[in-house]
N, C-alpha and C positions, 0 to 999 in steps of 0.2 A: 504494500500500500504506500502511496506517495502523498506526502503532506506538504502544503505551503504554510509556513509560519511567518506572519507579518507582525513583528513586535519591535518597537524602537529602543527598548531597554536591552542593550547588547548583552549584558551579563545574564539577564533572565532568558533572552533568546538562546544564548549558548547553552545554558543549563537545560532548558526544555528540549533543545535539539538533541543534545547528548543522551538525555533520558529516553526520548522517542526512538533514536537510533538503536539504543540498547534493547528496545522492545521489538526491533526488526523493521521499523518504518524507514523509508527513504524520506529525507526532509530537506527542502529548500527553504531559505530564509530571505526575507526582505525587511528593510528597516524604515520604510515610509509607505504611505498609501499609494502613491503613484507607481513606485516600483512593484509593489505588491499586486496592484491591479493589472499591470502589464504582464507579470508572470502568470497570474490567474487566468488571463484571457488567451495566453499563448501555449499553455501546457496542460495536459489532461490530469489534474490532481484528483485524488479520491476524497480529500477534505481540505478546507481552508480554515486556518485558525487566525483570526483577525483581532488585534487589539483595537479598541475604539479610539483612544487618544493617540493618533499618529501624526507625524509631521507631513506637511505638504497636502495631505488629503486624509480626513479621518476615516475610521473603519466603517462607520455607518454609510458614508458616501460611497466608499468602495463597494460595500455590500449592495447598495441600491443600484449602482452602475453595472455590476456584473450580472445582476438579475435582469436588468433591461436588455442585456446582451443574450438573454435566454440561457445563461450558464446555470445549470442545475446542481452543481457541486455542493455538497453539504457544507454549511458555514457555521463555525463555532466562534462566538464573540467573547473576547476577554476584556474585562473592565474592572476598575476599582469602584465604580458607582453601583449602588445597590438599592436604589429606590424603585418602586413599582413603575413609575413613569419611565425610568431609564430602561428597565427590562422590556416594557411595552414598545418603546422606540426601537430598541434593538431587534426585536422579533418582527415588528412591522416593516423594518427596512429590508427584510428578506432572509434574516438569519434563521438557522434551524435550532440553535441552542445558545445559551448564555451562561458564562462562568465568571464568578466574581473573584477578584484577587483579594487576599492571597488564597490559594487553593492547594489542596494536596494533589500530588502527582497521580495517586490512585484514582481520584475522582476524575481528573482529566482523561486518564486512560479509559475509564468506564464510560465517560460521555462519548469518547471517540468510537468505542465499540458500538455504542447505541446508535450513533450516526451512521456507521457502516451498515448496521442491520436495517436501519430505517431507509437507507438508500436503495430500495428495491428488495423484495422478499428473497430473491435469489441470492442476495449477498450473504444471508445468514444460513441458507440451507446447506446441508451436508453435501459435498461434492463427491461424485463417484465415477471412477473409470475402472472397469473390470472389478477386480477384488481390492482395489485401492480406494480408500475413502479419506477425505479431509473435512474436518469440522472447523470452519473459520472462527466461529464464535467461541468454541472451547479450546482452540489451538491443539486439536488432536489429529493424529495421523495413524491409520491402521492399514495393514495389507494382509489379506487372508486371516483376519482376526488377530493379527500380531501387532502390538503397539510399536510404533516407530518414533523415536525421539529425534527431533530436528532442531538445529539452531534457528533463531528468529529469521535470519537471512535465507536459509534453505527453505524454511516454511513459506516465506513470502514467494520464493521462486516456484515452489511446487504449487502453491495456490494459483499463481499466475498461469502456469501450464494447465492446471486442472480446469480453469475457466475458459481455456481455448483448446479443447481436445481436437486432435487431428489437424490442428492448424500449425503451420510452420512459423515459428517465432525466430526472428533473426537475432544475432548477438546484440545488435544495436537496440532492438526493442526490449530485450531482457535487461540490458545495462540501464536503459532509461527508466525501467520500472523499479528495479531493486536498489539503484543508487541515485544520488542527486546530482545537481549540476556541478558540485565541487569535486566529484569523482575524478581523480587524476590518473587512475590506472589504465591498463589496456584491456582490450576485449579478451585477452587471455584469462583475465579474472573471471569472466563468464564461463569459460571452459573449465576452470578449476572448480567453480561452484557446481557445474553440471556433473563433473566427475564425482564429486562428493555426494551429490544427490543420488546419482545412479548407484553408488555403493550402498546407500541407505535403503532405497526402495526397489532396486532391481536385482542386485547381485545375489541375494539369497533365495531368489524365486525363479522357477523354471521359465515362466513367460516374462519377457522383457517388454516394458511399456515405453521407456524412454528411447527415442531414436535420434541419431545424429544425421542430419541431412547435409551431406558433404558440401562445403562451400557456401552454405546458406544459413543454417541454424539448427534448431532442434524442434522435436515434435513429441507430444505425448499421445501414443496411439490407443485408440479404443480397440476392443477385441471383436467388434461386430463386423 
């Protein structure tokens, strides 16, 4: 899952980003409303986290403008203001949820999970390909009834593949989904992740699901 965090407090932004990355999310950051809106409108994010009090353009304006562009990405507003009127203004601007500072990281993560589930019922449904299943809400992976433990990044990669069965995903597509704009590695990093994932979900099973399409990318094959 890829998140855009728009927060002008650089220390808080850095802390939140590191915490979200540790949870397996790819996170891009912006520090003012104009930069945040530009990124939001040019990149397919799974959720936007917007502070309200931003330089150049506040979060409410950004929220309203991206909704006018028919961008339906879930939006979580962050603010130090906690009056009913402030919450109403935030939700009426097009936001999906509202979190008051200071907040616990566990609450932020829970609200993000709720937004992902709310963004279409299929987002929270258990994904199945053959005897492999992934439960995004519970972060569970099983194959042939056997529990498989994955790192957050490998889980994100597998979920991406499971949502696009039989579709060839290029290395660039995968890199853009599981890393952010600050990723400075090479596409070899994708190959390393794929090798690790293959060892986890394919190596011990007679039927192989992960397929390398030489010179193009990768595909998770269904058995039908």
